C-alpha positions in Angstrom: 0.0 0.0 0.0 1.0 3.6 -0.5 1.3 5.2 3.0 -0.6 8.5 3.4 1.6 10.8 5.3 -1.4 12.5 7.0 -2.5 9.1 8.4 1.1 8.3 9.5 1.2 11.6 11.4 -2.2 11.1 12.9 -1.7 7.6 14.2 1.8 8.4 15.6 1.0 11.7 17.3 -2.5 10.8 18.5 -1.2 7.5 19.8 1.5 9.2 21.8 -1.0 11.6 23.2 -3.3 8.7 24.2 -0.3 7.1 26.0 0.4 10.4 27.8 -3.2 10.7 29.0 -3.3 7.1 30.0 -0.1 7.6 32.1 -1.5 10.7 33.8 -4.8 8.9 34.4 -3.1 5.8 36.0 -0.9 8.1 38.1 -4.0 10.0 39.3 -6.0 6.9 40.1 -3.0 5.4 41.9 -2.8 8.5 44.1 0.6 9.7 43.0 1.3 13.3 44.2 1.2 15.3 41.0 1.3 19.1 41.2 -1.8 20.6 39.6 0.5 22.8 37.4 2.3 19.9 36.0 -0.8 17.8 35.5 -2.6 20.7 33.7 0.3 21.5 31.4 0.8 17.9 30.5 -2.9 17.5 29.7 -2.6 20.7 27.6 0.3 19.1 25.7 -1.9 16.0 25.1 -4.8 18.1 23.8 -2.5 20.0 21.4 -1.1 16.7 20.1 -4.6 15.3 19.6 -5.7 18.4 17.7 -2.6 18.2 15.5 -3.4 14.5 14.8 -7.0 15.4 14.1 -6.0 18.2 11.7 -3.5 15.9 10.0 -6.2 13.3 9.4 -8.2 15.8 7.3 -5.3 15.8 4.8 -6.3 12.3 3.7 -9.8 13.3 2.8 -10.8 14.2 -0.8 -13.7 16.4 0.5 -12.9 17.6 4.0 -16.1 19.5 4.3 -18.0 16.2 4.3 -15.9 14.7 7.1 -18.9 14.7 9.4 -20.6 12.0 7.2 -17.9 9.5 8.3 -19.7 9.1 11.6 -23.0 7.9 10.0 -22.0 4.3 9.6 -21.0 3.7 13.2 -23.0 0.4 13.4 -20.7 -1.4 10.9 -17.6 0.8 10.3 -14.6 1.0 12.6 -13.6 4.2 10.9 -17.0 5.7 11.9 -16.5 4.6 15.5 -13.0 6.2 15.5 -14.5 9.4 14.2 -16.9 9.4 17.1 -14.5 8.3 19.8 -11.7 10.7 18.9 -13.6 14.0 19.4 -15.2 12.5 22.6 -11.7 11.7 23.9 -10.5 15.2 23.1 -13.5 16.8 24.8 -13.0 14.6 27.9 -9.4 15.5 28.2 -10.2 19.2 27.8 -12.9 18.8 30.5 -10.3 17.2 32.8 -8.0 20.1 32.2 -10.7 22.6 32.8 -12.0 20.9 36.0 -8.4 20.8 37.3 -8.4 24.6 37.1 -11.6 24.8 39.1 -10.5 22.6 42.0 -10.5 18.9 42.9 -11.2 16.5 40.1 -13.7 13.7 40.4 -12.1 10.2 40.1 -14.4 9.3 37.2 -12.7 11.7 34.9 -9.2 10.0 34.7 -10.9 6.6 34.7 -13.1 7.7 31.7 -10.1 9.1 30.0 -8.2 5.9 30.4 -11.1 3.8 29.0 -11.6 6.2 26.0 -7.9 6.0 25.2 -8.0 2.2 25.1 -11.2 2.3 23.0 -9.6 4.8 20.6 -6.6 2.6 20.1 -8.8 -0.4 19.5 -11.0 1.4 17.0 -8.0 2.8 15.1 -6.3 -0.6 14.9 -9.5 -2.4 13.9 -9.8 -0.2 10.8 -6.9 -2.2 9.4 -7.2 -5.5 11.3 -10.8 -6.1 10.0 -9.5 -6.1 6.3 -9.2 -9.8 5.9 -7.9 -9.6 2.3 -4.8 -7.7 3.6 -3.0 -10.5 5.5 -0.3 -8.3 7.0 -3.0 -6.3 8.9 -5.6 -9.0 9.6 -4.0 -10.4 12.8 -4.5 -10.0 16.6 -1.1 -8.3 16.9 -2.3 -5.2 15.1 -4.4 -3.8 18.0 -1.7 -5.0 20.4 1.0 -3.1 18.6 -1.1 0.1 18.3 -1.7 0.0 22.1 1.8 -1.0 23.2 3.5 1.6 20.9 1.1 4.3 22.0 1.8 3.4 25.7 5.6 3.3 25.1 5.7 6.7 23.4 3.3 8.2 25.9 5.4 7.0 28.8 8.6 8.3 27.3 7.0 11.7 26.8 5.5 11.7 30.3 8.9 10.8 31.8 10.7 13.5 29.8 8.1 16.1 31.0 8.3 14.8 34.6 12.1 14.9 34.5 12.2 18.5 33.5 9.4 19.5 36.0 11.2 17.5 38.8 8.1 15.4 39.4 10.0 12.6 41.1 6.9 10.7 42.3 5.7 10.2 38.7 9.2 9.8 37.3 10.1 7.0 39.7 7.2 4.9 38.2 7.0 6.2 34.6 10.7 5.8 33.9 10.9 2.0 34.6 7.5 1.6 33.0 8.6 3.4 29.8 11.6 1.0 29.6 9.4 -2.1 30.1 6.7 -1.0 27.6 9.3 0.0 25.0 10.9 -3.4 25.2 7.4 -5.1 25.1 6.4 -3.0 22.1 9.6 -3.9 20.3 9.1 -7.6 21.0 5.4 -7.5 19.8 6.4 -5.6 16.7 9.2 -8.2 16.0 6.7 -11.0 16.3 4.4 -9.3 13.8 7.3 -8.8 11.4 8.2 -12.5 11.7 4.6 -13.6 11.2 4.3 -11.3 8.1 7.5 -12.6 6.6 6.2 -16.1 6.6 2.9 -15.3 5.0 1.8 -17.2 1.9 -0.3 -14.9 -0.3 -3.9 -16.2 -0.8 -4.3 -14.4 -4.1 -2.4 -15.4 -7.3 -2.2 -13.9 -10.8 -4.9 -16.3 -11.8 -7.4 -15.2 -9.2 -6.5 -11.5 -9.8 -7.2 -11.7 -13.5 -9.9 -14.3 -13.5 -7.9 -16.4 -16.0 -7.5 -20.0 -14.9 -4.6 -21.0 -17.2 -2.0 -23.0 -15.2 0.8 -20.9 -16.7 0.1 -17.2 -16.8 2.6 -14.4 -17.5 1.7 -10.8 -17.3 3.1 -8.6 -20.1 1.3 -5.3 -19.5 -0.6 -3.5 -16.8 -3.3 -2.9 -19.4 -2.9 0.8 -19.7 -0.5 3.3 -21.3 -0.4 5.7 -18.4 -0.7 5.8 -14.6 -4.1 5.6 -12.9 -5.6 5.7 -9.4 -4.9 2.0 -8.8 -1.3 2.3 -9.8 -0.7 5.4 -7.7 -2.6 4.8 -4.5 -2.1 1.0 -3.8 1.6 0.7 -4.2 4.4 2.7 -2.5 7.0 2.3 -5.4 9.9 1.6 -3.0 12.4 -1.2 -3.6 12.6 -4.2 -1.4 16.1 -3.2 -0.3 14.8 0.2 0.8 11.9 -1.5 2.7 14.4 -3.7 4.6 16.4 -0.6 5.6 13.3 1.1 6.9 12.4 -2.0 8.8 15.6 -2.3 10.7 15.9 1.4 11.0 12.6 1.7 12.9 13.3 -1.3 15.0 16.6 0.4 16.0 15.3 4.0 16.6 11.8 3.2 17.9 12.8 0.5 20.4 16.5 -0.3 20.8 18.0 3.1 21.0 15.2 4.5 23.3 15.6 1.5 25.6 19.3 2.1 25.9 18.8 5.8 26.6 16.1 5.0 29.2 18.6 2.6 30.9 21.1 5.5 31.0 18.4 7.8 32.3 17.4 5.5 35.1 21.0 5.0 36.1 21.9 8.7 36.0 18.7 10.8 36.8 19.3 13.4 34.1 16.4 15.1 32.2 18.6 15.2 29.1 18.7 11.4 28.9 14.9 11.2 28.9 14.8 14.0 26.3 17.2 12.1 24.1 15.1 9.0 24.3 12.1 11.0 23.2 14.0 12.6 20.3 15.4 9.3 19.2 12.0 7.5 19.4 10.0 10.0 17.4 11.5 9.5 13.9 11.6 5.7 14.6 7.8 5.7 15.3 7.1 7.6 12.2 9.1 5.1 10.2 7.4 2.2 11.9 4.0 3.5 11.0 5.1 4.2 7.4 6.3 0.7 7.2 3.1 -0.7 8.6 1.2 0.7 5.6 3.9 0.1 3.0 4.3 -3.6 3.9 0.6 -4.3 3.3 0.2 -6.0 -0.1 -3.2 -5.3 -1.7 -4.3 -8.2 -3.9 -5.0 -5.7 -6.8 -1.3 -5.1 -7.1 -1.0 -8.6 -8.7 -2.8 -7.2 -11.7 -1.7 -3.5 -11.8 1.8 -3.6 -10.4 3.6 -6.8 -11.4 5.1 -6.7 -14.8 7.2 -9.5 -16.3 
């Protein structure tokens, strides 16, 4: 598939914001002493990130003014459910931030934020996991990876913010948790990569063209110029480049941040957490790009393979 940069940005930025909100919600429910100023500013960071992700998602629409119609199929469409849950999540986080400025916050607010964050991860992941004809996505590890990567990036961000704000109560928990979740996210992503590498395509050139001849060789794509199918369903990158992106994101999204987090835990320096965040960000963008690029749409057998 051809990765849409707007969707790559949306899923990466919004996922990290969900992880940040989930971290703050768990800390609040656990009774960790968080200063109202730090909690409010962190929630504001999450709101801005969610709005940036929401704005980026509009770049994938042909007619953005009709985006509201996407919510009409909520009974059957995971995309419609995501369209409903995302604004609800943003509104709830904004309400939490506003209530924090008014005084004590009811316990149901962080709990509801935690549940909506989990629901949003699931809705976003199921948009792709429900597509049975794309084998790379149709697997239980797809929602697991969305959630673990979001939690990992959110915990790294929360730890960096806590380190610079000297919120030691949160940092003493979020720092080790960020390391554990980063390693867990890397392990789960590696499992999905190994599973996808062993896939046997269900479609063949015969099923793609409807021609049942035992020996079938494609000589032409059937057109003299490019079309929507040839532009939007294939990334046009070589296999060697894909391998480089794969090992690059495994290194920068998981291995390097884990090493930097080990350093940060050994020597409590805000700079170490900041470096972990800086290293992880391009790795996560590359990971999400690869997630879309690796998916092999069956139509490419007809439109993209030329002998």
